[in-house]
C-alpha atoms as one frame of an Amber mdcrd trajectory, in Angstrom:
protein
   2.731   6.146  16.632   0.227   4.397  14.343   1.297   2.746  11.134   0.540
   4.396   7.807  -1.431   2.724   5.054  -1.701   3.478   1.364  -4.703   2.220
  -0.567  -4.719   2.448  -4.351  -7.547   1.557  -6.691  -6.506   1.142 -10.289
  -8.595   0.889 -13.454  -5.888  -0.743 -15.555  -5.972  -0.120 -19.304  -2.357
  -1.123 -20.098  -1.278  -4.336 -18.370   2.236  -4.211 -19.853   2.601  -0.680
 -18.495   1.515  -1.867 -15.056   4.119  -4.641 -15.168   6.717  -1.967 -15.986
   5.408   0.072 -13.041   5.783  -2.936 -10.733   9.448  -3.220 -11.650   9.998
   0.544 -11.441   8.350   0.879  -8.015   9.925  -2.137  -6.277  13.121  -0.362
  -5.240  11.312   2.586  -3.683   8.979   0.247  -1.807  11.937  -1.681  -0.369
  13.901   1.488   0.398  11.011   2.939   2.422  10.143  -0.265   4.275   6.752
  -0.834   2.671   4.924  -4.078   3.259   2.492  -5.101   0.509  -0.566  -6.370
   2.378  -2.892  -7.006  -0.564  -3.036  -6.875  -4.342  -6.411  -8.035  -5.589
  -8.200  -7.976  -8.927 -11.770  -6.733  -8.799 -13.044 -10.322  -9.170 -11.592
 -11.075  -5.718 -13.110  -8.051  -3.982 -16.497  -8.215  -2.293 -18.072  -4.772
  -2.335 -20.270  -4.517   0.745 -21.639  -1.006   0.231 -21.572   1.565  -2.522
 -19.372   1.224  -5.584 -15.675   0.469  -5.849 -13.355   1.982  -8.412 -11.048
   0.017 -10.630  -9.950  -3.423 -11.684  -7.280  -3.818  -8.981  -6.831  -2.688
  -5.384  -3.499  -2.483  -3.550  -2.923  -2.006   0.197   0.530  -1.021   1.491
   1.710  -0.720   5.097   4.423   1.657   6.332   5.918   2.241   9.768   4.028
   5.559   9.980   2.016   8.055   7.969   5.183  10.114   7.653   7.038   7.122
   6.180   4.229   6.636   3.645   4.324  10.318   2.723   8.105  10.245   2.339
   7.857   7.187   0.063   5.103   8.692  -2.080   6.921  12.013  -2.490  10.353
  10.457  -3.137  11.944  11.059  -6.531  12.255   7.308  -7.094   8.567   6.655
  -6.493   7.376   9.717  -8.403   9.263   8.432 -11.470   7.458   5.089 -11.107
   4.108   6.769 -10.411   4.223   8.439 -13.831   4.376   4.981 -15.401   1.388
   3.846 -13.277  -0.658   6.921 -14.141  -0.060   6.320 -17.855  -1.198   2.697
 -17.546  -4.219   3.079 -15.250  -6.739   5.552 -13.885  -5.970   5.569 -10.171
  -7.182   6.756  -6.812  -4.764   6.754  -3.885  -5.003   7.673  -0.221  -2.710
   7.645   2.805  -4.352   7.017   6.157  -3.226   6.358   9.715  -3.727   3.025
  11.388  -6.140   2.925  14.299  -4.956   2.505  17.851  -7.461   1.749  20.570
  -7.302   4.328  23.339  -5.463   3.136  26.421  -3.360   0.485  24.669
């Protein structure tokens, strides 16, 4: 079963609100086994093609897509997500990891 990944792009307009979100979301991330792979401000991102949304990008890894979905839909995370959505304009996706055929 491939891992699940969550990618968020955030156009932050309330840094204090995002700090509150970080505290509010930490428990749900731990509870659902998330691994934070990257948190990068836009200055650290090299856009190779097209345009990229936001001032910060976050990449999370979960044991599976189902684990990522369960985390995102959990009551604990949804409470934190409201804080994030008030502090930033966000895009978020869940996608499966890639496994080479035959491995």
